[in-house]
N, C-alpha and C positions, 0 to 999 in steps of 0.2 A: 638301297640303304637298309641294313639289317635292324630289326626292331626287337624290343624287349621280348615280345611274345614268342619270336622265332628262337631266341636263345634259350627260353624256358622249355620250348618243345624239343630243342636239341638235347637238353639235359635229360629229359624224360626218355627220349628215343636211344640215347647213349646206353641206358640200362636195358634196353629191350632189343636193340639190333646187335649183330655180331661185329659189324665193322663201323668205323667212324664215318666212311663214305656213305653207307646206307642211311645212318642217322642224320647226316648233313643234308642228304636228298630230301628225306622226309621233312626236315625243317625248312627247306626252301633256301639253302645256301650251299656255297662250295665247300669242299673238304678243307681247303686252306683257311677259309673264314672260321669253319667250326674248330679247327685246331687252335686258332688264334684266341677264340673265346673260351675254350677249354683251358688254355694256359692262363689267361687273365683271370678267370673266375668271377667276372663282373658282367653286369648287364651294358648294353650300348649306352643307355642314358647315364650310366656311372662313369663312362669313359670320355665323355665330352669334355673338351678343353674350356674352362672359364673364359668368357671373352672379356679380357681386361685391357685390350690395347685400342688405341684410337684409331678410327677409320677416316677421320677428317682432320684437317688442321684446326688448331684452336685459334679463332679469329681474335679472341680477347687476351691472348697470351702477353702481348706487350703492355696493356693497360691493366692487367689483372692485379699486379702488386699494388698499384694505386687504389684500386677499388677494394682490395682486401684490407688495406690500412684503414680506409674509411669505415668498413663494416666492423673492424675490431674497436675502433673508437666510439662509433655509434651503432650499437646493436639493433636499435629500432629503425634503422634506415631501410626503406623499401627498395626492392631491385628495380622498380620502375623509375623511382627518383634517381637512383644511382646511374641507371641507363641514360636518362635524359641529360644528366650531368656530363656523361661520357660524349654524348652527341655534341654538346656545346663546346667541350675541350677539343674534340677531333671532328670538325665540321666536314660533312660528306663522307666520313669513313664508315659510320655505322648507320644502317637503315632500320626503319621501324620493324620490318620483318624479322630482325634479329633479337627482338625484345624477348621472345619466348626462350630462345637459346641462352640468353644472359640469365634469365630468371631461374632456369634449371641449373646454372653454374652456381648461382648464389644459394640456392636450395641445397645443393650437394655440399658447398662449403660449410654452410650452417650445421648440416647434419654431422659432418665429419670433423670440423675444426671450430665451430662457433660456441657461444656460451651455452651452458646448460639451461634447459627449459624447466619450468615449474611443473611438478608432477603431483599426483594425489596419492594419498596412502590410505588404503581401505582400513576402516577400524573394526575392532572386535568388541562388542559390548556384552555385559553381563546383565541379567534381569535385575531391574530395580536400581541400577547404578547411575544411569545418566538420563537427564531430561535436557531439553534445549527449548528456548523460546525467543521470539523476536516480533516485531511489528511489520505488518505488510499493508500497504495502500490497496484499497479496494475500489477506488474511484473509476478504473477502467471497465468495471462490470456494468456501469450505467444504472445502478439502482436508484429508484425514486420512492419517495414517501408522499403520497397524496399528489403525485404528479410533479413534485419538487425534487430536483437533484439532491442526492444524500451523500456528500463526500465524507468518507469516514476511513478509519483504519481498523485492523483486526489484530489484537494481541493473540498470537498463535503459540500454542504449547504442543510439545510432541515428546513422547517417551521414545528413547533411541532404539531400544531392543525390540519392542513390539509395534512401534509406530503408532500407538494409540494417541489420539489428538483431540483437542478442543480449542475454543477461542472465545474472546470477549470483544464486542463492539467498543471502539474508543475514538477519540478524535485528536490525540496527541501522544508523543512518546514521552509523557511525563512519568515521574516516579509514582504517582497516584494511580495512573493507568496501568503501570507495570505492577504495582502491588495488588491492585484489584484483580487484574487478569490472572496472575500467578496464583493468588489465593482461590480464585474461582476454580481454577484447573485442579489444584491440590485437594480441595474439599470435594469436587466432583469425582475425582479419582479415588479418594478415601485413604490416601497415604502419601508419603514423602520419599522421593528418590534420594539417593546418597549425594548426588552432585547435580548442580544446575549450571548450565552454560548459557551465556547471553552474548549479545553483540556489544560493541563498545558505545553503550548508550550513556548519554550524559546523565540520565536519571539514575544510573546505577554505578558507573565507572568514573572515578576522578580524572581529571586532566593529567597529561604526562608531567611529571615534576612533583606531584603531590606524594607525600610519603605514604599515604594510604591509597591502596588500589581502588577500593570501593567506597562509595559515599556512606555516611553514618546511618542515614535512613535505610539503605539497602542492607548494610551489615546487621542492623537491628532485625530486619525482616528475615534475614537468613538464620540469625541466632534463634529467633523466635520458633522456626521450623526445624532447625538442626540440620540444614543441608550445607554442603560445601559449595563455595562460589567459584565459578570459572568464567573466563572471558576470551574472546579470540583477539588475534593480533590486529592492529590497525589495517584497514583496507584489505582484509582477508576473510571475506564472507564464506568462502569455501570450508573454513574451519568449523563453521556452524552448519555444515553441509546437510544434516538431516532435516532440519527445520527449513532450511532455504529451498531444499527440493520439495518439501511438503507445501511450501507457499505455492510453487508453480502448480502442482497437482491439485491443491485444494481450490485455487481460483478456476482452474479448469472445470473441477466438478461443480463449483458453484454456477459457472456459466452454462454448464450443460443442464443443471437442474432448473435454471431460470428459463431456458428454452423449452423444457419439457412442461413447465408451469404455464407457458404461454404469455407471460407478462413479466416485466422487471419493475412493476409499480406495486407498492404495498399500501395498505390503509394506514398503518401505523409502524412505528419503529418496533413495537412489541411484536407485531406480526412477522417482520423481517427477522428479528432475533430468534423467534420460534422456528422459522424456515431454516436458519442456520443450525439451531440445535438439532432438529430432525435430520439434516444432512450429516452432521457429525455422527449421529447414531448409526446412520446407514454406512458411513465409511468405517466406523469402528466395529461393525457386526462381524466381519471376517477376521478380526484380530483378537477374538475373545480367548482363544486357547492360550496364546502367547501372553495375553494380559493377565490371565490367572496365574501364569508363572511369575509375572512381575509383581503382582499384588502380594505374593508370599514373601518377597524380598524387600518391599517398602517399609519405611519407617512409620511410626505411629504419628497421628496427627496431634497437635496440642489440644488443650481443653477449649480454646477460643481462637478466633481469628485475630491477626495482628491489626493494629489501627492502620487502615489505608488512607491516612490523611496526614497533614503536617500543619503545625501551627505556627503563625507569624504575627508578632506584635506590630501594630500599626497606630499611627496617630492621626486622627481626623483633622485635616488642615482648615484654614480659614475659608476655603471654598467649599467646605462641607464634603470633602472627597478623601479617599485613601488610595494608596498605591500598592497594589498586589501583583507580584510577578511582571512588573513593567507595564501594567494596565491601570486605568483609573476607574474607580467606582464611586458612586455617590452614597451617602448616608444621610439620615435626617439632620437638618440643621442644628437641633438641639444637642447633637453629639460634638459639635466643633470644639477642638482643643482637647478632647478626651482620648484615651488610649483604649483601643479595642483589640480583640484577638481574632485574627482571620484564620479559620479552619479550612484548609485548601483540599477539596476532594477532586476526583478526576473530572467531574463535570459540573461542579457547583463550589461555591464558597460560602460557608457559614460565618456570620459575624457574631461574636459573642462579647457581651459587656456585663460585668458584675455577675458572672456565673449564669447568665441567661442568654439564650440565642435570640437575637433581635432581628436579624436579616438573613435571607438565603438569596445569594446573587448567583446569576449564571457565570460560569467561569469563561472568560474570553480566551480566544486562541490568538497566538502570535504576540506581538509587542505593540506598545503605544496605542492600544484601543482604549475605548471608554464606554461605560454603561451608566447612564444618568437617568434616575426615576424622577419624574416631574413631581411626584408626591412628597419628595424629600425637600424640595427647594420652593415649592409654590407659595408657601405661607410668608417667606421672606421676599419673594419676587413681587407679590401683590403690594407689599410695603414699599419696594423699590422698583417701580415699573420701568424706570428709565434704564436700568441695568439689562433689560431683556433684549434691547435692539442689538447690541453687540456682544451678547453672551456667547462665550466660547463654544458651549455645548447647546446651542440654540436649537439645532436640528433634532436633538434628542427630546425636545419638549413638544413634539407632535406625535401623540400615541397612535393615531391613525391617519389615513388620507383625508378623512372627513374633517379632522381638526385643522389639517393644513389648508383645505378649502375655505373653511370658516375664517381662518386667519387672513387669508388673501382678500376675502370679501369684506371683512371688518376694516382692513386698511383702506380699501377703496371707498368705503362708505363714509368713515369718519376721519380719514387721515392716518398717517403712520403713528403718531403719538397716541391719540385716542383708540385707534384700533389695537395697539399693543395692550393697552389698559383692559379693553373689553375682552380681548382674547385670554388675558390672564385670568379674568373672572370666570371665563368658561372652563379653564384648567382647574381653578379652585372648586368649581362646582363638581367637575369630574372626580376630583380627589376626595371630596367630603361627602358626595352622593353616590353616583353610580356612573362609571365611566361608560359602560355598554349603553345605558339609557340616554346618556348625553350624546353618544356617537349616533345613535338611531334618530334622536331628535334632530340633530344637525342634518342628517341625511334627508329627513322628511322636509325641513323647512328650506333647505337649499334647493330641493327639487321643485318647490313652489315658485321658484324664479322671482321671488319678492325680496324686499331688504331683510337682512338678518338682524334680529333683536334679541340681545342677550337676555333681557328681562323675560321675554316670552320663552326662551329656552329654560330659564331657571323656574318658572312657573309650571311649565309641563313636567319637568323633571321632578320637582318637589311634590307635585300632585300624582306622581307615578302614572302619568298618562302615556301609554306606549302608542307610537304612531303605527299606521297600517303597514303591514308587512310588504315587503318588495314583491311586486308582481312577477310571478315565475312565467316566463315564456316557453312553452313546449313546442317543439318542431317535430312533426310526425316524420318517421323515417319514410324515405322515398321508395316507392315500389317500382323497382327496375323493370317488371314486367310491362309497364306502360309503354316502354320503348319498343318492346317486341310487337305490341298491338299496332304501334305506329308504322313500324316496317311492314307488317302484314298488310296494313291498309294501303300503304304506298304500292306494294307489289300488285294488290288487286286493281290498282288504277292503271297500272302499265298494260297496255294491250299486248 
C-alpha cells in the first residue's frame, strides 16, 4: 500500500530523474502506480473513500420508528430506559449485550436529528462596565469558631473584566446582607461600575407578575450609587457565570489556605474575617494591572453610604412581644400596647421608641422562631407565678444550665408550685443584681450536694461574695518514650 511519504518523494524525484520509471523506482512503487498519482495530483490519504455504508444488519430497524417517536415526545428519556422498554415489548429478542449498540444509535440520532442543546456564549467586557455578585454557602469548608461549627454564607462580589473580588460574611440572603456586602465591596474598590448583575434574589428582585422588576429598597440602593441593575433569567445561573465560576475557585482557595494553616478552627469571628481578607489580597495581587484600567473607568462614590437597613412599624402585643420578619421577640412589659419602630440590619434588630433606641435584638434566621429575654417579663411573672408553669416560652427563661439545674432542685424540694415561685425569685435576683454572680453562686451551692436555699443565694449575691473558682484539672501529656523503654526491657528478658 502506497503511503503519503512515497508520493511526496515521487514528486521530488520526477524533477530530478530523466524518466518516470526511474523516479518511481526511487520512490518504491511501480511506474503504473506513479502514473496514477501523477494524474490524480493527490496523496493516498486524500483518495480514500469515506466509509458510509453499513457492514452489519441493523437489528433495531424494525422497532426504531417506535423508539424515535418516544425520543421526540420525551427528549430527556435515557437510552437505557428505552432499551429496557424494548426488552419488555419484545421478550427474548434483545439481549443485555446489545445495550451499548442501542446507546450509540440513540446518541447518533440526537446529534443528527434531536433537539438543540444549550450552549454558552463567550462575553466581551469593557473595563469598569460590569460587576456581578451572589451569595455562596461556606458550610462545606468545616470552619469552626472556638470549636463550634460556624455555618455561614459569603456575599461574593466580582469585577468581570479584571476578576478583582471581595466578600462579606453573612447568614442569610436578605436585602440587608446584600446591601451591606455590596456597599462594602464598592467602598473597598473606591468606585462604582456602570452595571451590576445579580441572581434572582427575593431581596432584590420582585416575583413574576409584579410591574416593577426590582424591589423598592434595591432600586433605592442602585439610584444612590448610580449603577444600572441587571438580573439573570430564572434557573439560569450560567448567565452570572463570572461570579459562579469564582465561587468554585474561591472556595477551593479557602480550602487550600486552611490546609496550609493547619487548622480550621478560629478563636473568633474577627480572626476568621481577617483570614478571608488576607486571602482576597493574595488572590487580587496578580490582577493589579487590569484593576488599574478598571479604576480609571469607574464612577465616583457618593458622599456617604446608603442606609443598609429598613424600618418596620410594630405594635407590642398583650404578650409583651412583637413580630418581625415572621419571628417573635420580647420587649419590656411596660411597652405593651405601644407602637415601636424595628430597624432591621443584617445581623441585628434595633428597636426605637420616641426617637430613642431602647433595645438591640439578635436577628433570628428562618421563620417562626422566638427570642425571649427573661428581664422583659420577670417583674410581671413574679406577680403571676401561676402563669410560669405552662408559659409558651418557658424554655427561654433558663439563661444557663445552672438555672435549669436549680429549677429542677427547687421543684423536688418544695413541690411544683412553690418551686416555681422560688425559681422566679432567682430570675428576679439575676435581672436586678448580677446574672453571672447568681450563676456562679448556684454552681457552688449545687456542688455542695445540700438543699438549695434561695435566701442564701440572695444573701451571697447582694454581699458580692464570689464563690471559689472551679478547680482546673491538668493532665500532663503522655511521654510515648515510656513504651520504648518497656519494649527494650522485654527484649532484655527474652533469652
